N, C-alpha and C positions, 0 to 999 in steps of 0.2 A: 653151074657146077656146085656141088655141095662140098663144104670143107668142115672137118671136125678140128677145132682148135685145141691143142694140147695146153695144159695149165701153164707150161713154161713159156709158150708164145704170148699168152696174156700177161704173164709177169714181166717178160721182156719189154713189152709195151708200157705197162704201168710203172715199172721201176727204171725205165730208160737204160736197160742193160745193153752195153756195147759188146760186140758189134751187131747184135741181133735186132735191135730196136727198129732199124730202117726196114727190114724185111717184114717184121710184124706190123708196122704201121702201114706198109703198102697193102698187105692182105686185109687188114681191117678197113682201110679206105675203099677197097674193092667191094667189101660187104656193104658199106655205107652207100656206095653208088649203085648197088643192085647188080653188080657183075658177078658176085658169088653169093651163095647162101652159106652163112656161117653158123656153126653150132658149137656149143660148149658141152663137155662131158658133165654128167650129173654131179660129179664130185668136185668140179672146178670151183664153183662159187662157194660152197661151204668151206673149202680149204682156206679162203681168205679170212675167215672168222675164227679160226682155231688158234 
């Protein structure tokens, strides 16, 4: 299954934002295990540098 990660999901994980961090970590772990194909929007990464 292909999953497009919203910027907020990545921020939840990186900033340990409760109560969403557990769900974000679960999804990213599934990508790491190859159970999901994870994608980021083209504007997600540049937003971290603004």
